[in-house]
N, C-alpha and C positions, 0 to 999 in steps of 0.2 A: 504494500500500500504506500502511496505517495503521501508522506506526512507533512509536506510543505504547503499543501493546500487543503482547505476544509470544505465540507459540504456547504456550509453557509457562504463561503467565499465563491464557490462555483454557482450557487443560486444567484448571487449578486451579479457575477459576470454574465450569466445567461438569462438574466431577468427579462430582457426584451424579446426573448424567443417564445413562441407559442408552446403550449404543453406537449404538443406532438409536432416533431420537426420532420422535414423532408431530408432526403439524401444530401442535397446541396447544402442545406443548413447544417447538417451533421459535419460535413467537410469543413465548413467555416468554424464551427464550434470547437473542432479539434485542431485549430490553428492553420487551416487552409490545406489539409491533406488532399491528395488526389481522389477523384471519384473512384478509381479502381482500388485504391487502398481502403476507402470506406466500405466498398462492396465486399472486400476480403474480410474485413472485420465482422460485417453482418453475416456473410455466408459461413464464417467460421464460428458463428454463435457466440462471439465475444461481447456483442451488444445485443440485448433483447430488442426485438422489433416485430412489426407486423408487415405482411405483404398483402396488399389488396389489389387485385387485377394488375399485378406486375409492378406496383408502386410501393416503395418502402415508406413506412411510417414508424418513427422512432420516438417513443415518449421521452421527454426531456429528462425525466427521473432516471431512465436507463443510461442516458449519456453520462450523467453525473456519477451514477454507480460504476460505470466503466472506468471513468477517469480516476476514481478513488480505489479501483481494484488492482489486483496483482498483475493481470495481463498488461495493463497500460503502464504500470510501474517499470516493467521490463522492456516493453515495446517502444516507449517514448524515446529512448536513446537511439533507436534506429530511424526514427522519423526526422525528416528535415524540418517539418513544421513544428512549431511550439505553441502550447496553449496561450491564449491571450491572458493578460494580467489585469485588464480593466474591462468594464462592461462593453459588450458588443451591441451594435445597432439592432441585431435580431432579425435580419432578413436577407434574402438573396435577391438582388435586383434582377429583374427580367428584362 
C-alpha cells in the first residue's frame, strides 16, 4: 500500500469527477496513462469495473481503492505517468 497518500486526499483530488468514470477519465485520473495501459488494468481485474455494451464504467471508489492497493504500489514505478497532486478538473474534453 502507498502510505504517502490517503483516501481522503484522493477524494479531494478526484472530487470533480463523477461517481462513475469512463475509460478516458480513468486514464486522466491515473496521471495520463495510455488507453491501452488502462485497458490492461481493467482486463487484468486490477480495477473493479462494469462493461455495458462494450463500454467501460468504473466507479470512482474503485479507482481510489486501486491507487491505495498493493498492485498500484508496485506498478506505479513502471508507469511514466504520475498521479496528480492537486484536484483535477474532472472531465475529458471532447
